[in-house]
Each structure stands twice: as structure tokens, then as C-alpha cells.
N, CA, C and O atoms as a Tripos MOL2 file, in Angstrom:
@<TRIPOS>MOLECULE
protein
  216   215    54     0     0
PROTEIN
NO_CHARGES

@<TRIPOS>ATOM
      1 N         138.5600  -65.1890  132.5060 N.3       1 MET1
      2 CA        138.8710  -66.1920  131.5040 C.3       1 MET1
      3 C         138.1390  -65.8100  130.2080 C.2       1 MET1
      4 O         136.9410  -65.5310  130.2290 O.2       1 MET1
      5 N         138.8500  -65.7990  129.1120 N.am      2 THR2
      6 CA        138.2510  -65.4540  127.8240 C.3       2 THR2
      7 C         137.9340  -66.7270  127.0550 C.2       2 THR2
      8 O         138.5230  -67.7700  127.3350 O.2       2 THR2
      9 N         137.0220  -66.6690  126.0920 N.am      3 PRO3
     10 CA        136.7010  -67.8650  125.3060 C.3       3 PRO3
     11 C         137.9170  -68.4520  124.5930 C.2       3 PRO3
     12 O         137.9890  -69.6630  124.3860 O.2       3 PRO3
     13 N         138.8650  -67.6060  124.2200 N.am      4 ALA4
     14 CA        140.0490  -68.1010  123.5170 C.3       4 ALA4
     15 C         140.9580  -68.8970  124.4460 C.2       4 ALA4
     16 O         141.7360  -69.7300  123.9800 O.2       4 ALA4
     17 N         140.8740  -68.6570  125.7360 N.am      5 SER5
     18 CA        141.7730  -69.3510  126.6590 C.3       5 SER5
     19 C         141.1880  -70.6440  127.2140 C.2       5 SER5
     20 O         141.8660  -71.3550  127.9550 O.2       5 SER5
     21 N         139.9620  -70.9570  126.8750 N.am      6 THR6
     22 CA        139.3580  -72.1970  127.3540 C.3       6 THR6
     23 C         139.7010  -73.3480  126.4160 C.2       6 THR6
     24 O         140.0440  -73.1360  125.2530 O.2       6 THR6
     25 N         139.6060  -74.5430  126.9260 N.am      7 ILE7
     26 CA        139.9060  -75.7350  126.1320 C.3       7 ILE7
     27 C         138.6030  -76.3070  125.5870 C.2       7 ILE7
     28 O         137.6540  -76.5300  126.3380 O.2       7 ILE7
     29 N         138.5630  -76.5390  124.3050 N.am      8 ASN8
     30 CA        137.3870  -77.1360  123.6670 C.3       8 ASN8
     31 C         137.5970  -78.6440  123.6210 C.2       8 ASN8
     32 O         138.3750  -79.1350  122.8040 O.2       8 ASN8
     33 N         136.9160  -79.3770  124.4830 N.am      9 THR9
     34 CA        137.1020  -80.8260  124.5340 C.3       9 THR9
     35 C         136.3680  -81.5420  123.4120 C.2       9 THR9
     36 O         136.6050  -82.7310  123.1990 O.2       9 THR9
     37 N         135.4850  -80.8630  122.6840 N.am     10 ALA10
     38 CA        134.7470  -81.4870  121.5870 C.3      10 ALA10
     39 C         135.5260  -81.4490  120.2750 C.2      10 ALA10
     40 O         135.1320  -82.1050  119.3110 O.2      10 ALA10
     41 N         136.6110  -80.7010  120.2220 N.am     11 ALA11
     42 CA        137.3750  -80.5670  118.9770 C.3      11 ALA11
     43 C         137.8640  -81.9170  118.4460 C.2      11 ALA11
     44 O         137.7100  -82.1760  117.2530 O.2      11 ALA11
     45 N         138.4440  -82.7870  119.2710 N.am     12 PRO12
     46 CA        138.8840  -84.0850  118.7310 C.3      12 PRO12
     47 C         137.7260  -84.9150  118.1810 C.2      12 PRO12
     48 O         137.8910  -85.6290  117.1930 O.2      12 PRO12
     49 N         136.5760  -84.8270  118.8040 N.am     13 THR13
     50 CA        135.4090  -85.5640  118.3240 C.3      13 THR13
     51 C         134.9820  -85.0740  116.9510 C.2      13 THR13
     52 O         134.6570  -85.8810  116.0800 O.2      13 THR13
     53 N         134.9790  -83.7770  116.7500 N.am     14 GLY14
     54 CA        134.6240  -83.2160  115.4570 C.3      14 GLY14
     55 C         135.5970  -83.6260  114.3760 C.2      14 GLY14
     56 O         135.1940  -83.8750  113.2400 O.2      14 GLY14
     57 N         136.8710  -83.7000  114.7100 N.am     15 PHE15
     58 CA        137.8850  -84.1010  113.7390 C.3      15 PHE15
     59 C         137.6940  -85.5590  113.3300 C.2      15 PHE15
     60 O         137.7420  -85.8800  112.1430 O.2      15 PHE15
     61 N         137.4790  -86.4370  114.2960 N.am     16 ILE16
     62 CA        137.3020  -87.8680  114.0100 C.3      16 ILE16
     63 C         136.0000  -88.1170  113.2830 C.2      16 ILE16
     64 O         135.9930  -88.8320  112.2810 O.2      16 ILE16
     65 N         134.8890  -87.5510  113.7510 N.am     17 SER17
     66 CA        133.5990  -87.8300  113.1270 C.3      17 SER17
     67 C         133.5500  -87.3140  111.6920 C.2      17 SER17
     68 O         132.8380  -87.8800  110.8630 O.2      17 SER17
     69 N         134.2850  -86.2590  111.3850 N.am     18 GLY18
     70 CA        134.3610  -85.7760  110.0150 C.3      18 GLY18
     71 C         135.0000  -86.7890  109.0880 C.2      18 GLY18
     72 O         134.6750  -86.8310  107.9010 O.2      18 GLY18
     73 N         135.8960  -87.5990  109.6030 N.am     19 ASN19
     74 CA        136.5430  -88.6350  108.8020 C.3      19 ASN19
     75 C         135.7460  -89.9330  108.7730 C.2      19 ASN19
     76 O         135.8230  -90.6780  107.7960 O.2      19 ASN19
     77 N         134.9910  -90.2150  109.8140 N.am     20 VAL20
     78 CA        134.2040  -91.4480  109.8780 C.3      20 VAL20
     79 C         132.9570  -91.3450  109.0200 C.2      20 VAL20
     80 O         132.5880  -92.3090  108.3500 O.2      20 VAL20
     81 N         132.3080  -90.1990  109.0300 N.am     21 PHE21
     82 CA        131.0560  -90.0190  108.3250 C.3      21 PHE21
     83 C         131.2510  -89.2520  107.0190 C.2      21 PHE21
     84 O         130.6440  -88.2030  106.8070 O.2      21 PHE21
     85 N         132.1040  -89.7880  106.1510 N.am     22 ASP22
     86 CA        132.3120  -89.1600  104.8410 C.3      22 ASP22
     87 C         131.0430  -89.2580  104.0170 C.2      22 ASP22
     88 O         130.2650  -90.2000  104.1710 O.2      22 ASP22
     89 N         130.8350  -88.2980  103.1520 N.am     23 GLY23
     90 CA        129.6820  -88.2960  102.2750 C.3      23 GLY23
     91 C         129.9460  -89.0820  100.9960 C.2      23 GLY23
     92 O         131.0640  -89.5320  100.7450 O.2      23 GLY23
     93 N         128.9090  -89.2360  100.2050 N.am     24 LEU24
     94 CA        129.0560  -89.9370   98.9250 C.3      24 LEU24
     95 C         129.8270  -89.1000   97.9260 C.2      24 LEU24
     96 O         130.5660  -89.6390   97.1020 O.2      24 LEU24
     97 N         129.6650  -87.7890   97.9890 N.am     25 VAL25
     98 CA        130.3890  -86.8880   97.0900 C.3      25 VAL25
     99 C         130.9820  -85.7330   97.8850 C.2      25 VAL25
    100 O         130.5050  -85.3940   98.9670 O.2      25 VAL25
    101 N         132.0210  -85.1430   97.3310 N.am     26 ASP26
    102 CA        132.5900  -83.8920   97.8090 C.3      26 ASP26
    103 C         132.3450  -82.8560   96.7220 C.2      26 ASP26
    104 O         131.8230  -83.1790   95.6550 O.2      26 ASP26
    105 N         132.7170  -81.6320   96.9900 N.am     27 PHE27
    106 CA        132.5530  -80.5760   96.0020 C.3      27 PHE27
    107 C         133.8860  -79.8830   95.7900 C.2      27 PHE27
    108 O         134.6280  -79.6320   96.7400 O.2      27 PHE27
    109 N         134.1870  -79.5730   94.5150 N.am     28 ASP28
    110 CA        135.4210  -78.8580   94.2110 C.3      28 ASP28
    111 C         135.2250  -77.3640   94.4340 C.2      28 ASP28
    112 O         134.1800  -76.9420   94.9320 O.2      28 ASP28
    113 N         136.2200  -76.5640   94.0710 N.am     29 LEU29
    114 CA        136.1460  -75.1220   94.3140 C.3      29 LEU29
    115 C         135.0570  -74.4330   93.5100 C.2      29 LEU29
    116 O         134.6180  -73.3410   93.8720 O.2      29 LEU29
    117 N         134.6130  -75.0600   92.4170 N.am     30 ASP30
    118 CA        133.5260  -74.5210   91.6010 C.3      30 ASP30
    119 C         132.1720  -75.0870   92.0110 C.2      30 ASP30
    120 O         131.1770  -74.8900   91.3130 O.2      30 ASP30
    121 N         132.1290  -75.7960   93.1530 N.am     31 LEU31
    122 CA        130.9300  -76.4380   93.6920 C.3      31 LEU31
    123 C         130.3540  -77.5020   92.7630 C.2      31 LEU31
    124 O         129.1450  -77.7340   92.7490 O.2      31 LEU31
    125 N         131.2070  -78.1330   92.0020 N.am     32 LYS32
    126 CA        130.7960  -79.2660   91.1710 C.3      32 LYS32
    127 C         131.0610  -80.5380   91.9600 C.2      32 LYS32
    128 O         132.1190  -80.6670   92.5760 O.2      32 LYS32
    129 N         130.1180  -81.4860   91.9550 N.am     33 PRO33
    130 CA        130.3340  -82.7120   92.7250 C.3      33 PRO33
    131 C         131.4770  -83.5450   92.1440 C.2      33 PRO33
    132 O         131.6650  -83.6260   90.9300 O.2      33 PRO33
    133 N         132.2340  -84.1640   93.0620 N.am     34 ARG34
    134 CA        133.2870  -85.0920   92.6660 C.3      34 ARG34
    135 C         133.1930  -86.3050   93.5820 C.2      34 ARG34
    136 O         132.6960  -86.1820   94.7020 O.2      34 ARG34
    137 N         133.6520  -87.4670   93.1440 N.am     35 PRO35
    138 CA        133.4970  -88.6850   93.9430 C.3      35 PRO35
    139 C         134.2000  -88.6020   95.2940 C.2      35 PRO35
    140 O         135.3010  -88.0640   95.4030 O.2      35 PRO35
    141 N         133.5580  -89.1330   96.3010 N.am     36 ALA36
    142 CA        134.1700  -89.3240   97.6170 C.3      36 ALA36
    143 C         134.0490  -90.8200   97.9070 C.2      36 ALA36
    144 O         134.9160  -91.5920   97.4970 O.2      36 ALA36
    145 N         132.9900  -91.2460   98.6070 N.am     37 LEU37
    146 CA        132.7630  -92.6740   98.8000 C.3      37 LEU37
    147 C         132.0940  -93.3120   97.5870 C.2      37 LEU37
    148 O         132.2880  -94.5000   97.3270 O.2      37 LEU37
    149 N         131.3220  -92.5480   96.8590 N.am     38 ALA38
    150 CA        130.6470  -93.0660   95.6640 C.3      38 ALA38
    151 C         131.6500  -93.1770   94.5160 C.2      38 ALA38
    152 O         132.4530  -92.2710   94.2930 O.2      38 ALA38
    153 N         131.5960  -94.2710   93.8050 N.am     39 GLU39
    154 CA        132.4570  -94.4430   92.6340 C.3      39 GLU39
    155 C         131.8290  -93.7980   91.4070 C.2      39 GLU39
    156 O         132.5300  -93.3230   90.5140 O.2      39 GLU39
    157 N         130.5040  -93.7860   91.3730 N.am     40 SER40
    158 CA        129.7850  -93.1730   90.2680 C.3      40 SER40
    159 C         128.3610  -92.8750   90.7240 C.2      40 SER40
    160 O         127.9130  -93.3590   91.7630 O.2      40 SER40
    161 N         127.6640  -92.0740   89.9350 N.am     41 TRP41
    162 CA        126.2630  -91.7770   90.2370 C.3      41 TRP41
    163 C         125.5530  -91.3690   88.9640 C.2      41 TRP41
    164 O         126.1640  -90.9230   87.9930 O.2      41 TRP41
    165 N         124.2500  -91.5360   89.0010 N.am     42 GLU42
    166 CA        123.3950  -91.1480   87.8840 C.3      42 GLU42
    167 C         122.3010  -90.2430   88.4170 C.2      42 GLU42
    168 O         121.7750  -90.4620   89.5080 O.2      42 GLU42
    169 N         121.9680  -89.2420   87.6530 N.am     43 VAL43
    170 CA        120.8900  -88.3260   88.0290 C.3      43 VAL43
    171 C         119.6660  -88.7100   87.2250 C.2      43 VAL43
    172 O         119.7410  -88.8860   86.0090 O.2      43 VAL43
    173 N         118.5350  -88.8380   87.9090 N.am     44 GLY44
    174 CA        117.2900  -89.2470   87.2760 C.3      44 GLY44
    175 C         116.6860  -88.1600   86.4180 C.2      44 GLY44
    176 O         117.1930  -87.0400   86.3500 O.2      44 GLY44
    177 N         115.5860  -88.5120   85.7580 N.am     45 PRO45
    178 CA        114.9010  -87.5340   84.9000 C.3      45 PRO45
    179 C         114.4960  -86.2900   85.6920 C.2      45 PRO45
    180 O         114.0550  -86.3890   86.8370 O.2      45 PRO45
    181 N         114.6450  -85.1620   85.0940 N.am     46 HIS46
    182 CA        114.2760  -83.8790   85.6950 C.3      46 HIS46
    183 C         115.0960  -83.5540   86.9480 C.2      46 HIS46
    184 O         114.7510  -82.6440   87.7020 O.2      46 HIS46
    185 N         116.1910  -84.3080   87.1670 N.am     47 ALA47
    186 CA        117.0850  -84.1030   88.3130 C.3      47 ALA47
    187 C         116.3540  -84.1790   89.6540 C.2      47 ALA47
    188 O         116.7100  -83.4740   90.5980 O.2      47 ALA47
    189 N         115.3290  -85.0380   89.7370 N.am     48 LEU48
    190 CA        114.5720  -85.1860   90.9750 C.3      48 LEU48
    191 C         115.0650  -86.3280   91.8400 C.2      48 LEU48
    192 O         114.6730  -86.4380   93.0020 O.2      48 LEU48
    193 N         115.9200  -87.1820   91.2890 N.am     49 SER49
    194 CA        116.4490  -88.3080   92.0720 C.3      49 SER49
    195 C         117.8570  -88.6270   91.5780 C.2      49 SER49
    196 O         118.2620  -88.2200   90.4890 O.2      49 SER49
    197 N         118.5870  -89.3620   92.4050 N.am     50 SER50
    198 CA        119.9210  -89.8010   92.0130 C.3      50 SER50
    199 C         120.1810  -91.1720   92.6140 C.2      50 SER50
    200 O         119.5530  -91.5670   93.5970 O.2      50 SER50
    201 N         121.1230  -91.8950   92.0040 N.am     51 CYS51
    202 CA        121.4870  -93.2360   92.4560 C.3      51 CYS51
    203 C         123.0130  -93.3130   92.4490 C.2      51 CYS51
    204 O         123.6430  -93.0520   91.4240 O.2      51 CYS51
    205 N         123.6090  -93.6720   93.5880 N.am     52 ALA52
    206 CA        125.0620  -93.7510   93.7030 C.3      52 ALA52
    207 C         125.4970  -95.1930   93.8560 C.2      52 ALA52
    208 O         124.8020  -96.0070   94.4650 O.2      52 ALA52
    209 N         126.6600  -95.5000   93.2930 N.am     53 ALA53
    210 CA        127.2620  -96.8310   93.4250 C.3      53 ALA53
    211 C         128.5910  -96.6920   94.1370 C.2      53 ALA53
    212 O         129.4300  -95.8750   93.7590 O.2      53 ALA53
    213 N         128.7750  -97.4980   95.1720 N.am     54 ALA54
    214 CA        130.0340  -97.4480   95.9280 C.3      54 ALA54
    215 C         130.8160  -98.7210   95.7440 C.2      54 ALA54
    216 O         131.9030  -98.8650   96.3040 O.2      54 ALA54
@<TRIPOS>BOND
     1     1     2 1
     2     2     3 1
     3     3     4 2
     4     3     5 am
     5     5     6 1
     6     6     7 1
     7     7     8 2
     8     7     9 am
     9     9    10 1
    10    10    11 1
    11    11    12 2
    12    11    13 am
    13    13    14 1
    14    14    15 1
    15    15    16 2
    16    15    17 am
    17    17    18 1
    18    18    19 1
    19    19    20 2
    20    19    21 am
    21    21    22 1
    22    22    23 1
    23    23    24 2
    24    23    25 am
    25    25    26 1
    26    26    27 1
    27    27    28 2
    28    27    29 am
    29    29    30 1
    30    30    31 1
    31    31    32 2
    32    31    33 am
    33    33    34 1
    34    34    35 1
    35    35    36 2
    36    35    37 am
    37    37    38 1
    38    38    39 1
    39    39    40 2
    40    39    41 am
    41    41    42 1
    42    42    43 1
    43    43    44 2
    44    43    45 am
    45    45    46 1
    46    46    47 1
    47    47    48 2
    48    47    49 am
    49    49    50 1
    50    50    51 1
    51    51    52 2
    52    51    53 am
    53    53    54 1
    54    54    55 1
    55    55    56 2
    56    55    57 am
    57    57    58 1
    58    58    59 1
    59    59    60 2
    60    59    61 am
    61    61    62 1
    62    62    63 1
    63    63    64 2
    64    63    65 am
    65    65    66 1
    66    66    67 1
    67    67    68 2
    68    67    69 am
    69    69    70 1
    70    70    71 1
    71    71    72 2
    72    71    73 am
    73    73    74 1
    74    74    75 1
    75    75    76 2
    76    75    77 am
    77    77    78 1
    78    78    79 1
    79    79    80 2
    80    79    81 am
    81    81    82 1
    82    82    83 1
    83    83    84 2
    84    83    85 am
    85    85    86 1
    86    86    87 1
    87    87    88 2
    88    87    89 am
    89    89    90 1
    90    90    91 1
    91    91    92 2
    92    91    93 am
    93    93    94 1
    94    94    95 1
    95    95    96 2
    96    95    97 am
    97    97    98 1
    98    98    99 1
    99    99   100 2
   100    99   101 am
   101   101   102 1
   102   102   103 1
   103   103   104 2
   104   103   105 am
   105   105   106 1
   106   106   107 1
   107   107   108 2
   108   107   109 am
   109   109   110 1
   110   110   111 1
   111   111   112 2
   112   111   113 am
   113   113   114 1
   114   114   115 1
   115   115   116 2
   116   115   117 am
   117   117   118 1
   118   118   119 1
   119   119   120 2
   120   119   121 am
   121   121   122 1
   122   122   123 1
   123   123   124 2
   124   123   125 am
   125   125   126 1
   126   126   127 1
   127   127   128 2
   128   127   129 am
   129   129   130 1
   130   130   131 1
   131   131   132 2
   132   131   133 am
   133   133   134 1
   134   134   135 1
   135   135   136 2
   136   135   137 am
   137   137   138 1
   138   138   139 1
   139   139   140 2
   140   139   141 am
   141   141   142 1
   142   142   143 1
   143   143   144 2
   144   143   145 am
   145   145   146 1
   146   146   147 1
   147   147   148 2
   148   147   149 am
   149   149   150 1
   150   150   151 1
   151   151   152 2
   152   151   153 am
   153   153   154 1
   154   154   155 1
   155   155   156 2
   156   155   157 am
   157   157   158 1
   158   158   159 1
   159   159   160 2
   160   159   161 am
   161   161   162 1
   162   162   163 1
   163   163   164 2
   164   163   165 am
   165   165   166 1
   166   166   167 1
   167   167   168 2
   168   167   169 am
   169   169   170 1
   170   170   171 1
   171   171   172 2
   172   171   173 am
   173   173   174 1
   174   174   175 1
   175   175   176 2
   176   175   177 am
   177   177   178 1
   178   178   179 1
   179   179   180 2
   180   179   181 am
   181   181   182 1
   182   182   183 1
   183   183   184 2
   184   183   185 am
   185   185   186 1
   186   186   187 1
   187   187   188 2
   188   187   189 am
   189   189   190 1
   190   190   191 1
   191   191   192 2
   192   191   193 am
   193   193   194 1
   194   194   195 1
   195   195   196 2
   196   195   197 am
   197   197   198 1
   198   198   199 1
   199   199   200 2
   200   199   201 am
   201   201   202 1
   202   202   203 1
   203   203   204 2
   204   203   205 am
   205   205   206 1
   206   206   207 1
   207   207   208 2
   208   207   209 am
   209   209   210 1
   210   210   211 1
   211   211   212 2
   212   211   213 am
   213   213   214 1
   214   214   215 1
   215   215   216 2
@<TRIPOS>SUBSTRUCTURE
     1 MET1         2 RESIDUE 1 A MET
     2 THR2         6 RESIDUE 1 A THR
     3 PRO3        10 RESIDUE 1 A PRO
     4 ALA4        14 RESIDUE 1 A ALA
     5 SER5        18 RESIDUE 1 A SER
     6 THR6        22 RESIDUE 1 A THR
     7 ILE7        26 RESIDUE 1 A ILE
     8 ASN8        30 RESIDUE 1 A ASN
     9 THR9        34 RESIDUE 1 A THR
    10 ALA10       38 RESIDUE 1 A ALA
    11 ALA11       42 RESIDUE 1 A ALA
    12 PRO12       46 RESIDUE 1 A PRO
    13 THR13       50 RESIDUE 1 A THR
    14 GLY14       54 RESIDUE 1 A GLY
    15 PHE15       58 RESIDUE 1 A PHE
    16 ILE16       62 RESIDUE 1 A ILE
    17 SER17       66 RESIDUE 1 A SER
    18 GLY18       70 RESIDUE 1 A GLY
    19 ASN19       74 RESIDUE 1 A ASN
    20 VAL20       78 RESIDUE 1 A VAL
    21 PHE21       82 RESIDUE 1 A PHE
    22 ASP22       86 RESIDUE 1 A ASP
    23 GLY23       90 RESIDUE 1 A GLY
    24 LEU24       94 RESIDUE 1 A LEU
    25 VAL25       98 RESIDUE 1 A VAL
    26 ASP26      102 RESIDUE 1 A ASP
    27 PHE27      106 RESIDUE 1 A PHE
    28 ASP28      110 RESIDUE 1 A ASP
    29 LEU29      114 RESIDUE 1 A LEU
    30 ASP30      118 RESIDUE 1 A ASP
    31 LEU31      122 RESIDUE 1 A LEU
    32 LYS32      126 RESIDUE 1 A LYS
    33 PRO33      130 RESIDUE 1 A PRO
    34 ARG34      134 RESIDUE 1 A ARG
    35 PRO35      138 RESIDUE 1 A PRO
    36 ALA36      142 RESIDUE 1 A ALA
    37 LEU37      146 RESIDUE 1 A LEU
    38 ALA38      150 RESIDUE 1 A ALA
    39 GLU39      154 RESIDUE 1 A GLU
    40 SER40      158 RESIDUE 1 A SER
    41 TRP41      162 RESIDUE 1 A TRP
    42 GLU42      166 RESIDUE 1 A GLU
    43 VAL43      170 RESIDUE 1 A VAL
    44 GLY44      174 RESIDUE 1 A GLY
    45 PRO45      178 RESIDUE 1 A PRO
    46 HIS46      182 RESIDUE 1 A HIS
    47 ALA47      186 RESIDUE 1 A ALA
    48 LEU48      190 RESIDUE 1 A LEU
    49 SER49      194 RESIDUE 1 A SER
    50 SER50      198 RESIDUE 1 A SER
    51 CYS51      202 RESIDUE 1 A CYS
    52 ALA52      206 RESIDUE 1 A ALA
    53 ALA53      210 RESIDUE 1 A ALA
    54 ALA54      214 RESIDUE 1 A ALA
């Protein structure tokens, strides 16, 4: 039996949990943050903290 022929029973869990546990932001192809669950956010002084509003 090869690894490709086995059934991965955790695959459905990974698919569902990826949708349940969405992050506050996603990243575009240029790795710039874009809104996901957060509607807006502010970056603190010196970029040491941030605050998101959902």
C-alpha cells in the first residue's frame, strides 16, 4: 500500500476548520493585508501594536 492509495480521514476536518477559524485579515498576492473578519484596523506607533474592529 502506498501513501497515495490510503484515505486521509482528517482532510474533511481541515477543510471545515479552515472556514470556521477565519483570521482577522487575509493577504493578497503581494502579501499586503486585506480585510477578512476585521472591517478595519489601526497600527499603533512604531508598528508595535494593532487594533482591529469587526
